[in-house]
C-alpha positions in Angstrom: 62.8 81.7 26.6 65.2 79.8 25.2 67.4 82.8 24.5 67.5 83.8 28.0 68.5 80.6 29.6 70.9 80.2 26.6 72.8 83.5 27.5 72.8 82.4 31.0 74.1 79.0 30.4 76.7 81.3 27.7 77.6 83.5 30.5 78.0 80.7 33.5 80.7 79.0 30.5 82.6 82.4 30.5 82.4 82.9 34.2 83.8 79.4 34.8 86.4 79.4 32.4 87.8 83.0 33.5 88.2 81.4 37.2 90.1 78.4 35.7 92.2 80.7 33.8 92.9 82.9 36.8 94.4 79.8 38.7 98.1 79.4 37.3 100.1 76.4 38.1 103.5 78.7 38.6 104.5 78.1 42.1 108.3 79.1 41.4 107.8 81.9 44.0 106.4 79.8 46.8 108.9 76.9 46.3 111.8 79.3 46.4 110.3 80.3 49.8 109.8 77.2 51.2 113.4 76.3 50.4 114.9 79.7 51.7 113.1 78.8 54.7 114.4 75.4 55.2 118.0 76.6 54.3 117.6 79.2 57.3 119.6 78.0 60.5 117.3 77.2 63.1 119.6 77.0 66.4 120.0 74.3 68.6 118.3 72.8 71.6 120.3 72.9 74.8 121.3 69.5 76.1 119.8 68.1 79.2 120.9 69.5 82.4 123.2 66.9 84.3 121.8 65.9 87.8 124.1 65.5 91.0 123.7 62.0 92.3 121.7 61.4 95.3 124.1 61.8 98.2 122.8 59.5 101.3 122.9 61.2 105.0 123.5 59.1 108.3 121.2 60.4 111.0 123.8 60.3 113.9 121.7 62.1 116.5 119.8 58.9 117.5 121.0 59.1 121.4 120.4 62.8 121.8 116.8 63.9 123.6 113.9 63.8 121.4 113.1 67.5 120.8 109.3 66.7 121.1 109.0 65.3 124.6 109.6 67.5 127.6 112.9 67.8 129.4 111.4 66.9 132.5 108.1 64.6 133.1 104.8 66.4 134.1 103.8 65.4 138.0 100.3 64.8 137.2 99.8 65.7 141.0 100.8 69.3 140.2 98.4 69.3 137.0 96.1 72.3 137.6 93.3 70.6 136.0 93.2 68.0 138.4 94.2 70.5 141.6 91.1 70.9 142.3 91.0 74.7 142.3 87.9 75.9 140.9 85.8 79.3 140.9 83.2 78.5 143.7 80.1 78.9 141.6 77.4 78.6 145.0 78.7 81.5 146.1 76.6 84.9 145.5 77.9 87.5 143.5 79.0 90.4 144.7 78.6 93.9 143.2 81.7 95.0 141.8 82.3 91.4 140.2 80.0 92.7 137.4 83.0 94.7 136.1 86.4 93.8 134.4 89.1 94.7 137.0 90.5 97.6 134.7 87.6 99.3 134.7 87.3 100.0 138.5 89.5 102.5 140.4 90.8 102.8 143.9 89.9 106.4 145.1 90.9 106.2 148.6 90.9 104.3 152.5 88.8 104.7 155.0 89.1 103.4 158.8 86.0 102.7 160.8 86.4 100.9 164.2 89.5 99.7 163.4 88.8 97.9 160.4 90.3 99.6 157.3 88.3 99.9 154.2 89.0 101.0 150.6 87.0 103.0 148.2 86.3 102.0 144.5 84.7 103.9 141.6 82.8 101.3 139.3 82.4 102.7 135.6 79.1 104.4 136.6 81.3 106.4 138.7 79.3 105.1 141.9 81.6 104.5 144.9 81.6 101.2 146.8 83.2 100.8 150.1 85.2 97.2 150.5 87.4 95.5 152.7 89.6 91.9 153.0 87.8 89.1 151.8 85.4 90.7 149.6 85.3 90.3 145.9 86.4 92.7 143.0 86.4 91.9 138.8 85.0 89.1 136.9 87.9 86.6 137.7 86.9 85.8 141.5 89.4 88.3 142.6 89.4 87.9 146.6 90.9 91.2 148.3 93.8 89.9 150.7 95.2 93.1 151.6 94.5 96.8 151.7 97.0 99.6 152.2 96.6 103.4 152.1 97.8 103.3 148.0 96.8 99.4 146.8 93.9 96.6 147.3 95.8 93.2 146.6 93.7 90.6 145.4 94.2 86.9 144.3 92.2 85.8 141.1 91.2 82.5 139.6 91.7 82.4 135.9 91.8 79.8 133.4 95.3 78.1 132.3 94.3 77.2 129.3 94.4 73.4 129.7 91.2 73.0 131.4 92.3 74.2 134.6 92.3 77.0 137.0 95.4 78.6 138.7 95.7 81.4 140.8 97.1 85.1 139.7 97.8 87.9 141.9 96.6 91.0 140.9 95.9 94.8 142.7 94.4 98.1 142.4 96.6 101.1 142.9 95.2 104.6 144.0 94.2 106.6 140.8 94.3 103.6 138.7 91.8 102.7 136.0 
């Protein structure tokens, strides 16, 4: 046993000495590379750019109109939100008020006992007989006049500001 452990110790000692002998203290080539790198011209850093000094601005339009106020004052009496124009929610709806106006089509007129009637078809191809004072479309469109080629009406639509305005519309013969 002694011989085996002795052999191992000798082997380890030889390996250690071989490893230490491989470490060479000759670093002349490494030092030469470092000196050559330091000697190279690296370049220069660009100087900081010069900024123009701040130039103050004098506002000279103090006397001009404020662009954020209207040119004319809005008369509150003319405001559509307070004008009282509203759709009649109590009035019973008529058959042709279930359809948008652009889906209705005038197909002709009819005169009976001195009264002029317009003939209107709905999207289901049903023909309806209407006269002045009746309603068409989904915007409270009241018929104000019937001619041979037109049905003129006035609709009540929102103005986008919480109120309502009247808008003229018409159906012409053959239109959809």
